[in-house]
DRENTORKOL-3810 file (N, C-alpha, C; in nm, 4 decimals):
REM DRENTORKOL-3810
@n.u->-5.1935; n.v->0.5158; n.w->-1.2121; ca.u->-5.0819; ca.v->0.5834; ca.w->-1.2763; c.u->-5.1333; c.v->0.6845; c.w->-1.3778
@n.u->-5.2315; n.v->0.6446; n.w->-1.4548; ca.u->-5.2785; ca.v->0.7367; ca.w->-1.5583; c.u->-5.3342; c.v->0.8643; c.w->-1.4971
@n.u->-5.3960; n.v->0.8547; n.w->-1.3810; ca.u->-5.4493; ca.v->0.9738; ca.w->-1.3151; c.u->-5.3356; c.v->1.0675; c.w->-1.2702
@n.u->-5.2245; n.v->1.0098; n.w->-1.2254; ca.u->-5.1111; ca.v->1.0895; ca.w->-1.1779; c.u->-5.0457; c.v->1.1688; c.w->-1.2902
@n.u->-5.0639; n.v->1.1253; n.w->-1.4140; ca.u->-5.0015; ca.v->1.1935; ca.w->-1.5277; c.u->-5.1033; c.v->1.2522; c.w->-1.6243
@n.u->-5.2251; n.v->1.2728; n.w->-1.5792; ca.u->-5.3286; ca.v->1.3276; ca.w->-1.6660; c.u->-5.3323; c.v->1.4797; c.w->-1.6639
@n.u->-5.2561; n.v->1.5395; n.w->-1.5747; ca.u->-5.2560; ca.v->1.6852; ca.w->-1.5626; c.u->-5.1778; c.v->1.7537; c.w->-1.6729
@n.u->-5.1922; n.v->1.8833; n.w->-1.6754; ca.u->-5.1169; ca.v->1.9653; ca.w->-1.7700; c.u->-4.9678; c.v->1.9514; c.w->-1.7454
@n.u->-4.8893; n.v->1.9554; n.w->-1.8510; ca.u->-4.7435; ca.v->1.9505; ca.w->-1.8433; c.u->-4.6936; c.v->1.8251; c.w->-1.7715
@n.u->-4.7560; n.v->1.7136; n.w->-1.7983; ca.u->-4.7085; ca.v->1.5870; ca.w->-1.7434; c.u->-4.7229; c.v->1.4789; c.w->-1.8498
@n.u->-4.6370; n.v->1.3785; n.w->-1.8416; ca.u->-4.6405; ca.v->1.2686; ca.w->-1.9385; c.u->-4.5719; c.v->1.1471; c.w->-1.8778
@n.u->-4.6142; n.v->1.0302; n.w->-1.9211; ca.u->-4.5503; ca.v->0.9059; ca.w->-1.8793; c.u->-4.5291; c.v->0.8193; c.w->-2.0026
@n.u->-4.4112; n.v->0.7600; n.w->-2.0116; ca.u->-4.3741; ca.v->0.6790; ca.w->-2.1271; c.u->-4.3436; c.v->0.5365; c.w->-2.0829
@n.u->-4.3847; n.v->0.4410; n.w->-2.1654; ca.u->-4.3607; ca.v->0.2996; ca.w->-2.1381; c.u->-4.2811; c.v->0.2425; c.w->-2.2546
@n.u->-4.1758; n.v->0.1694; n.w->-2.2222; ca.u->-4.0959; ca.v->0.1010; ca.w->-2.3239; c.u->-4.1349; c.v->-0.0462; c.w->-2.3225
@n.u->-4.1606; n.v->-0.1001; n.w->-2.4422; ca.u->-4.1951; ca.v->-0.2409; ca.w->-2.4505; c.u->-4.1283; c.v->-0.3029; c.w->-2.5718
@n.u->-4.1117; n.v->-0.4321; n.w->-2.5635; ca.u->-4.0510; ca.v->-0.5074; ca.w->-2.6728; c.u->-4.1283; c.v->-0.6374; c.w->-2.6881
@n.u->-4.1845; n.v->-0.6578; n.w->-2.8061; ca.u->-4.2623; ca.v->-0.7795; ca.w->-2.8324; c.u->-4.3718; c.v->-0.8019; c.w->-2.7287
@n.u->-4.4379; n.v->-0.6940; n.w->-2.6905; ca.u->-4.5483; ca.v->-0.7026; ca.w->-2.5954; c.u->-4.5077; c.v->-0.7135; c.w->-2.4498
@n.u->-4.3779; n.v->-0.7092; n.w->-2.4216; ca.u->-4.3291; ca.v->-0.7178; ca.w->-2.2842; c.u->-4.2836; c.v->-0.5793; c.w->-2.2389
@n.u->-4.3362; n.v->-0.5329; n.w->-2.1276; ca.u->-4.2977; ca.v->-0.4015; ca.w->-2.0758; c.u->-4.1571; c.v->-0.4108; c.w->-2.0178
@n.u->-4.0691; n.v->-0.3218; n.w->-2.0657; ca.u->-3.9306; ca.v->-0.3178; ca.w->-2.0199; c.u->-3.9058; c.v->-0.2092; c.w->-1.9161
@n.u->-3.9902; n.v->-0.1061; n.w->-1.9173; ca.u->-3.9700; ca.v->0.0017; ca.w->-1.8224; c.u->-4.0626; c.v->0.1174; c.w->-1.8491
@n.u->-4.0477; n.v->0.2194; n.w->-1.7672; ca.u->-4.1281; ca.v->0.3394; ca.w->-1.7828; c.u->-4.0669; c.v->0.4546; c.w->-1.7060
@n.u->-4.1057; n.v->0.5754; n.w->-1.7441; ca.u->-4.0592; ca.v->0.6968; ca.w->-1.6760; c.u->-4.1519; c.v->0.8110; c.w->-1.7137
@n.u->-4.1623; n.v->0.9074; n.w->-1.6229; ca.u->-4.2496; ca.v->1.0212; ca.w->-1.6497; c.u->-4.1981; c.v->1.1494; c.w->-1.5899
@n.u->-4.2594; n.v->1.2578; n.w->-1.6316; ca.u->-4.2302; ca.v->1.3887; ca.w->-1.5737; c.u->-4.3623; c.v->1.4564; c.w->-1.5384
@n.u->-4.3558; n.v->1.5395; n.w->-1.4375; ca.u->-4.4698; ca.v->1.6197; ca.w->-1.3943; c.u->-4.4154; c.v->1.7373; c.w->-1.3143
@n.u->-4.4977; n.v->1.8381; n.w->-1.2990; ca.u->-4.4601; ca.v->1.9543; ca.w->-1.2190; c.u->-4.4140; c.v->1.9079; c.w->-1.0814
@n.u->-4.3005; n.v->1.9589; n.w->-1.0345; ca.u->-4.2538; ca.v->1.9285; ca.w->-0.8998; c.u->-4.3459; c.v->1.9992; c.w->-0.8006
@n.u->-4.4061; n.v->1.9212; n.w->-0.7120; ca.u->-4.4994; ca.v->1.9776; ca.w->-0.6143; c.u->-4.4290; c.v->2.0735; c.w->-0.5195
@n.u->-4.4992; n.v->2.1799; n.w->-0.4845; ca.u->-4.4500; ca.v->2.2806; ca.w->-0.3898; c.u->-4.3181; c.v->2.3421; c.w->-0.4351
@n.u->-4.3063; n.v->2.3671; n.w->-0.5658; ca.u->-4.1860; ca.v->2.4286; ca.w->-0.6219; c.u->-4.2273; c.v->2.5292; c.w->-0.7287
@n.u->-4.1307; n.v->2.6051; n.w->-0.7753; ca.u->-4.1563; ca.v->2.7005; ca.w->-0.8835; c.u->-4.2089; c.v->2.6282; c.w->-1.0065
@n.u->-4.2857; n.v->2.6974; n.w->-1.0878; ca.u->-4.3445; ca.v->2.6361; ca.w->-1.2069; c.u->-4.2415; c.v->2.6031; c.w->-1.3139
@n.u->-4.1154; n.v->2.6438; n.w->-1.2938; ca.u->-4.0115; ca.v->2.6145; ca.w->-1.3928; c.u->-3.9439; c.v->2.4793; c.w->-1.3701
@n.u->-3.9886; n.v->2.4039; n.w->-1.2691; ca.u->-3.9211; ca.v->2.2791; ca.w->-1.2327; c.u->-4.0164; c.v->2.1599; c.w->-1.2389
@n.u->-3.9757; n.v->2.0595; n.w->-1.3161; ca.u->-4.0498; ca.v->1.9339; ca.w->-1.3190; c.u->-3.9705; c.v->1.8296; c.w->-1.2419
@n.u->-4.0347; n.v->1.7174; n.w->-1.2197; ca.u->-3.9691; ca.v->1.6069; ca.w->-1.1499; c.u->-3.9717; c.v->1.4841; c.w->-1.2395
@n.u->-3.8588; n.v->1.4166; n.w->-1.2514; ca.u->-3.8541; ca.v->1.2865; ca.w->-1.3161; c.u->-3.9074; c.v->1.1878; c.w->-1.2133
@n.u->-4.0142; n.v->1.1159; n.w->-1.2501; ca.u->-4.0829; ca.v->1.0310; ca.w->-1.1526; c.u->-4.1053; c.v->0.8914; c.w->-1.2066
@n.u->-4.1087; n.v->0.7983; n.w->-1.1144; ca.u->-4.1466; ca.v->0.6605; ca.w->-1.1450; c.u->-4.0660; c.v->0.6020; c.w->-1.2613
@n.u->-3.9341; n.v->0.6168; n.w->-1.2556; ca.u->-3.8491; ca.v->0.5567; ca.w->-1.3581; c.u->-3.8133; c.v->0.4162; c.w->-1.3135
@n.u->-3.8590; n.v->0.3199; n.w->-1.3905; ca.u->-3.8370; ca.v->0.1795; ca.w->-1.3589; c.u->-3.7847; c.v->0.1082; c.w->-1.4824
@n.u->-3.6933; n.v->0.0153; n.w->-1.4634; ca.u->-3.6445; ca.v->-0.0706; ca.w->-1.5711; c.u->-3.6428; c.v->-0.2150; c.w->-1.5223
@n.u->-3.6861; n.v->-0.3046; n.w->-1.6089; ca.u->-3.6766; ca.v->-0.4464; ca.w->-1.5751; c.u->-3.5329; c.v->-0.4935; c.w->-1.5973
@n.u->-3.4999; n.v->-0.6045; n.w->-1.5406; ca.u->-3.3657; ca.v->-0.6595; ca.w->-1.5596; c.u->-3.3393; c.v->-0.6884; c.w->-1.7068
@n.u->-3.4425; n.v->-0.7269; n.w->-1.7814; ca.u->-3.4274; ca.v->-0.7561; ca.w->-1.9236; c.u->-3.3934; c.v->-0.6312; c.w->-2.0055
@n.u->-3.4241; n.v->-0.5134; n.w->-1.9525; ca.u->-3.4008; ca.v->-0.3891; ca.w->-2.0253; c.u->-3.2579; c.v->-0.3384; c.w->-2.0106
@n.u->-3.1890; n.v->-0.3842; n.w->-1.9103; ca.u->-3.0563; ca.v->-0.3308; ca.w->-1.8799; c.u->-2.9566; c.v->-0.3635; c.w->-1.9908
@n.u->-2.8771; n.v->-0.2627; n.w->-2.0262; ca.u->-2.7747; ca.v->-0.2795; ca.w->-2.1285; c.u->-2.8265; c.v->-0.2672; c.w->-2.2706
@n.u->-2.9531; n.v->-0.2345; n.w->-2.2886; ca.u->-3.0134; ca.v->-0.2222; ca.w->-2.4215; c.u->-3.0383; c.v->-0.0770; c.w->-2.4614
@n.u->-3.0042; n.v->0.0178; n.w->-2.3742; ca.u->-3.0298; ca.v->0.1582; ca.w->-2.4050; c.u->-3.1711; c.v->0.2040; c.w->-2.3735
@n.u->-3.2490; n.v->0.1180; n.w->-2.3102; ca.u->-3.3877; ca.v->0.1519; ca.w->-2.2785; c.u->-3.3942; c.v->0.2680; c.w->-2.1799
@n.u->-3.3128; n.v->0.2619; n.w->-2.0751; ca.u->-3.3116; ca.v->0.3701; ca.w->-1.9763; c.u->-3.2741; c.v->0.5028; c.w->-2.0391
@n.u->-3.1721; n.v->0.5024; n.w->-2.1228; ca.u->-3.1307; ca.v->0.6250; ca.w->-2.1908; c.u->-3.2415; c.v->0.6765; c.w->-2.2815
@n.u->-3.3069; n.v->0.5876; n.w->-2.3530; ca.u->-3.4164; ca.v->0.6292; ca.w->-2.4410; c.u->-3.5309; c.v->0.6917; c.w->-2.3647
@n.u->-3.5706; n.v->0.6299; n.w->-2.2540; ca.u->-3.6770; ca.v->0.6867; ca.w->-2.1710; c.u->-3.6355; c.v->0.8220; c.w->-2.1140
@n.u->-3.5109; n.v->0.8301; n.w->-2.0688; ca.u->-3.4608; ca.v->0.9555; ca.w->-2.0121; c.u->-3.4654; c.v->1.0676; c.w->-2.1157
@n.u->-3.4147; n.v->1.0399; n.w->-2.2348; ca.u->-3.4108; ca.v->1.1435; ca.w->-2.3378; c.u->-3.5510; c.v->1.1871; c.w->-2.3767
@n.u->-3.6451; n.v->1.0951; n.w->-2.3838; ca.u->-3.7833; ca.v->1.1291; ca.w->-2.4150; c.u->-3.8425; c.v->1.2185; c.w->-2.3058
@n.u->-3.8159; n.v->1.1846; n.w->-2.1800; ca.u->-3.8666; ca.v->1.2667; ca.w->-2.0689; c.u->-3.8070; c.v->1.4076; c.w->-2.0712
@n.u->-3.6766; n.v->1.4180; n.w->-2.0943; ca.u->-3.6132; ca.v->1.5500; ca.w->-2.0968; c.u->-3.6623; c.v->1.6318; c.w->-2.2158
@n.u->-3.6824; n.v->1.5663; n.w->-2.3286; ca.u->-3.7335; ca.v->1.6346; ca.w->-2.4479; c.u->-3.8734; c.v->1.6903; c.w->-2.4236
@n.u->-3.9612; n.v->1.6096; n.w->-2.3664; ca.u->-4.0972; ca.v->1.6565; ca.w->-2.3408; c.u->-4.0983; c.v->1.7641; c.w->-2.2329
@n.u->-4.0098; n.v->1.7525; n.w->-2.1340; ca.u->-4.0008; ca.v->1.8555; ca.w->-2.0298; c.u->-3.9648; c.v->1.9904; c.w->-2.0918
@n.u->-3.8688; n.v->1.9902; n.w->-2.1830; ca.u->-3.8321; ca.v->2.1149; ca.w->-2.2528; c.u->-3.9503; c.v->2.1688; c.w->-2.3317
@n.u->-4.0208; n.v->2.0800; n.w->-2.4008; ca.u->-4.1338; ca.v->2.1250; ca.w->-2.4830; c.u->-4.2463; c.v->2.1830; c.w->-2.3973
@n.u->-4.2573; n.v->2.1378; n.w->-2.2729; ca.u->-4.3572; ca.v->2.1914; ca.w->-2.1799; c.u->-4.3115; c.v->2.3239; c.w->-2.1185
@n.u->-4.1884; n.v->2.3659; n.w->-2.1467; ca.u->-4.1390; ca.v->2.4933; ca.w->-2.0966; c.u->-4.0688; c.v->2.4874; c.w->-1.9619
@n.u->-4.0398; n.v->2.3683; n.w->-1.9115; ca.u->-3.9661; ca.v->2.3591; ca.w->-1.7863; c.u->-3.8201; c.v->2.3974; c.w->-1.8089
@n.u->-3.7587; n.v->2.4592; n.w->-1.7095; ca.u->-3.6172; ca.v->2.4952; ca.w->-1.7149; c.u->-3.5298; c.v->2.3968; c.w->-1.6398
@n.u->-3.5885; n.v->2.3277; n.w->-1.5417; ca.u->-3.5134; ca.v->2.2343; ca.w->-1.4586; c.u->-3.5907; c.v->2.1038; c.w->-1.4447
@n.u->-3.5154; n.v->1.9951; n.w->-1.4370; ca.u->-3.5742; ca.v->1.8650; ca.w->-1.4078; c.u->-3.5046; c.v->1.8122; c.w->-1.2829
@n.u->-3.5812; n.v->1.7796; n.w->-1.1836; ca.u->-3.5336; ca.v->1.7381; ca.w->-1.0518; c.u->-3.5677; c.v->1.5912; c.w->-1.0307
@n.u->-3.4871; n.v->1.5225; n.w->-0.9517; ca.u->-3.5200; ca.v->1.3856; ca.w->-0.9141; c.u->-3.4638; c.v->1.3543; c.w->-0.7771
@n.u->-3.5216; n.v->1.2534; n.w->-0.7173; ca.u->-3.4735; ca.v->1.2012; ca.w->-0.5894; c.u->-3.4553; c.v->1.0516; c.w->-0.6046
@n.u->-3.3531; n.v->0.9985; n.w->-0.5411; ca.u->-3.3272; ca.v->0.8548; ca.w->-0.5486; c.u->-3.2604; c.v->0.8074; c.w->-0.4200
@n.u->-3.2410; n.v->0.6790; n.w->-0.4118; ca.u->-3.1757; ca.v->0.6186; ca.w->-0.2963; c.u->-3.0244; c.v->0.6167; c.w->-0.3175
@n.u->-2.9464; n.v->0.6285; n.w->-0.2119; ca.u->-2.8005; ca.v->0.6248; ca.w->-0.2243; c.u->-2.7491; c.v->0.4936; c.w->-0.2836
@n.u->-2.8237; n.v->0.3861; n.w->-0.2660; ca.u->-2.7811; ca.v->0.2554; ca.w->-0.3166; c.u->-2.8054; c.v->0.2369; c.w->-0.4664
@n.u->-2.8769; n.v->0.3273; n.w->-0.5276; ca.u->-2.9114; ca.v->0.3161; ca.w->-0.6700; c.u->-2.7980; c.v->0.3740; c.w->-0.7564
@n.u->-2.6829; n.v->0.3110; n.w->-0.7499; ca.u->-2.5637; ca.v->0.3633; ca.w->-0.8166; c.u->-2.5722; c.v->0.3555; c.w->-0.9688
@n.u->-2.6284; n.v->0.2483; n.w->-1.0231; ca.u->-2.6426; ca.v->0.2391; ca.w->-1.1689; c.u->-2.7359; c.v->0.3479; c.w->-1.2204
@n.u->-2.8438; n.v->0.3723; n.w->-1.1480; ca.u->-2.9366; ca.v->0.4787; ca.w->-1.1872; c.u->-2.8667; c.v->0.6146; c.w->-1.1831
@n.u->-2.7873; n.v->0.6375; n.w->-1.0808; ca.u->-2.7165; ca.v->0.7653; ca.w->-1.0706; c.u->-2.6189; c.v->0.7842; c.w->-1.1867
@n.u->-2.5576; n.v->0.6762; n.w->-1.2326; ca.u->-2.4696; ca.v->0.6860; ca.w->-1.3496; c.u->-2.5479; c.v->0.7317; c.w->-1.4721
@n.u->-2.6656; n.v->0.6746; n.w->-1.4925; ca.u->-2.7517; ca.v->0.7165; ca.w->-1.6036; c.u->-2.7896; c.v->0.8629; c.w->-1.5893
@n.u->-2.8272; n.v->0.9029; n.w->-1.4696; ca.u->-2.8663; ca.v->1.0421; ca.w->-1.4476; c.u->-2.7506; c.v->1.1367; c.w->-1.4783
@n.u->-2.6320; n.v->1.1038; n.w->-1.4322; ca.u->-2.5154; ca.v->1.1902; ca.w->-1.4572; c.u->-2.4835; c.v->1.1964; c.w->-1.6066
@n.u->-2.4911; n.v->1.0831; n.w->-1.6753; ca.u->-2.4676; ca.v->1.0831; ca.w->-1.8206; c.u->-2.5711; c.v->1.1681; c.w->-1.8938
@n.u->-2.6868; n.v->1.1844; n.w->-1.8349; ca.u->-2.7955; ca.v->1.2609; ca.w->-1.8957; c.u->-2.7932; c.v->1.4076; c.w->-1.8564
@n.u->-2.6896; n.v->1.4506; n.w->-1.7854; ca.u->-2.6753; ca.v->1.5921; ca.w->-1.7517; c.u->-2.7202; c.v->1.6316; c.w->-1.6129
@n.u->-2.7575; n.v->1.5357; n.w->-1.5307; ca.u->-2.7968; ca.v->1.5672; ca.w->-1.3932; c.u->-2.6719; c.v->1.5846; c.w->-1.3074
@n.u->-2.6839; n.v->1.6684; n.w->-1.2082; ca.u->-2.5773; ca.v->1.6897; ca.w->-1.1101; c.u->-2.6400; c.v->1.6867; c.w->-0.9715
@n.u->-2.5555; n.v->1.6625; n.w->-0.8716; ca.u->-2.6026; ca.v->1.6473; ca.w->-0.7339; c.u->-2.6361; c.v->1.7823; c.w->-0.6703
@n.u->-2.7383; n.v->1.7817; n.w->-0.5866; ca.u->-2.7762; ca.v->1.8972; ca.w->-0.5054; c.u->-2.7472; c.v->1.8653; c.w->-0.3592
@n.u->-2.7315; n.v->1.9698; n.w->-0.2792; ca.u->-2.7037; ca.v->1.9527; ca.w->-0.1367; c.u->-2.8291; c.v->1.9334; c.w->-0.0524
@n.u->-2.9455; n.v->1.9620; n.w->-0.1097; ca.u->-3.0706; ca.v->1.9516; ca.w->-0.0349; c.u->-3.1850; c.v->1.9225; c.w->-0.1307
@n.u->-3.2950; n.v->1.8786; n.w->-0.0742; ca.u->-3.4121; ca.v->1.8483; ca.w->-0.1557; c.u->-3.4829; c.v->1.9769; c.w->-0.1981
@n.u->-3.5642; n.v->1.9626; n.w->-0.3012; ca.u->-3.6467; ca.v->2.0727; ca.w->-0.3502; c.u->-3.7924; c.v->2.0285; c.w->-0.3470
@n.u->-3.8813; n.v->2.1248; n.w->-0.3442; ca.u->-4.0222; ca.v->2.0927; ca.w->-0.3506; c.u->-4.0692; c.v->2.0143; c.w->-0.2296
@n.u->-4.1722; n.v->1.9363; n.w->-0.2511; ca.u->-4.2296; ca.v->1.8592; ca.w->-0.1418; c.u->-4.2774; c.v->1.7242; c.w->-0.1907
@n.u->-4.1867; n.v->1.6369; n.w->-0.2271; ca.u->-4.2241; ca.v->1.5078; ca.w->-0.2828; c.u->-4.2758; c.v->1.4095; c.w->-0.1786
@n.u->-4.2315; n.v->1.4251; n.w->-0.0541; ca.u->-4.2698; ca.v->1.3315; ca.w->0.0502; c.u->-4.1852; c.v->1.2054; c.w->0.0518
@n.u->-4.0814; n.v->1.2005; n.w->-0.0325; ca.u->-3.9935; ca.v->1.0837; ca.w->-0.0384; c.u->-3.8811; c.v->1.0980; c.w->0.0638
@n.u->-3.9123; n.v->1.0850; n.w->0.1873; ca.u->-3.8131; ca.v->1.1109; ca.w->0.2922; c.u->-3.7004; c.v->1.0084; c.w->0.2939
@n.u->-3.7223; n.v->0.8904; n.w->0.2387; ca.u->-3.6168; ca.v->0.7882; ca.w->0.2358; c.u->-3.5155; c.v->0.8131; c.w->0.1243
@n.u->-3.5521; n.v->0.8954; n.w->0.0270; ca.u->-3.4609; ca.v->0.9276; ca.w->-0.0831; c.u->-3.3711; c.v->1.0423; c.w->-0.0381
@n.u->-3.2425; n.v->1.0131; n.w->-0.0242; ca.u->-3.1508; ca.v->1.1145; ca.w->0.0284; c.u->-3.0468; c.v->1.1588; c.w->-0.0738
@n.u->-3.0701; n.v->1.1254; n.w->-0.2000; ca.u->-2.9862; ca.v->1.1748; ca.w->-0.3094; c.u->-3.0758; c.v->1.2605; c.w->-0.3970
@n.u->-3.0345; n.v->1.3854; n.w->-0.4163; ca.u->-3.1130; ca.v->1.4819; ca.w->-0.4928; c.u->-3.0295; c.v->1.5284; c.w->-0.6110
@n.u->-3.0919; n.v->1.5299; n.w->-0.7284; ca.u->-3.0197; ca.v->1.5670; ca.w->-0.8502; c.u->-3.1074; c.v->1.6589; c.w->-0.9360
@n.u->-3.0402; n.v->1.7347; n.w->-1.0221; ca.u->-3.1119; ca.v->1.8282; ca.w->-1.1085; c.u->-3.0422; c.v->1.8381; c.w->-1.2428
@n.u->-3.1219; n.v->1.8646; n.w->-1.3458; ca.u->-3.0710; ca.v->1.8874; ca.w->-1.4810; c.u->-3.1191; c.v->2.0263; c.w->-1.5230
@n.u->-3.0258; n.v->2.1100; n.w->-1.5695; ca.u->-3.0610; ca.v->2.2398; ca.w->-1.6254; c.u->-3.0964; c.v->2.2162; c.w->-1.7718
@n.u->-3.2249; n.v->2.2077; n.w->-1.8007; ca.u->-3.2725; ca.v->2.1604; ca.w->-1.9300; c.u->-3.2258; c.v->2.2426; c.w->-2.0492
@n.u->-3.2063; n.v->2.3684; n.w->-2.0315; ca.u->-3.1708; ca.v->2.4536; ca.w->-2.1443; c.u->-3.0246; c.v->2.4926; c.w->-2.1465
@n.u->-2.9448; n.v->2.4256; n.w->-2.0635; ca.u->-2.8017; ca.v->2.4532; ca.w->-2.0592; c.u->-2.7338; c.v->2.3843; c.w->-2.1764
@n.u->-2.6630; n.v->2.4608; n.w->-2.2560; ca.u->-2.5906; ca.v->2.4042; ca.w->-2.3704; c.u->-2.4578; c.v->2.3484; c.w->-2.3210
@n.u->-2.4354; n.v->2.2198; n.w->-2.3484; ca.u->-2.3093; ca.v->2.1576; ca.w->-2.3061; c.u->-2.1974; c.v->2.1902; c.w->-2.4039
END
């Protein structure tokens, strides 16, 4: 994991409580896409983290660092069954796309979303 996020304009964050890892999320340049687009990657939450604001905290940290790296868009792919995750993404400013972007290789993920990082709500 550390190698995947050691490049320029990439970061990974881990949330823990009392030495127990609750989740993690990261951003990195979206492969095979314009340099203005990053991808939210490897966002995981344990069952113990749910309902504590951990997902929102990780999301906000990722979006904040993406802006600081100069990205204009944050893209993600997920599974259609991940409805709770999609709710978090929508609350965080993501909206649905009609097609995939870049070249993630995640062919099983058929839900594509994007956040316009510098759009003022």
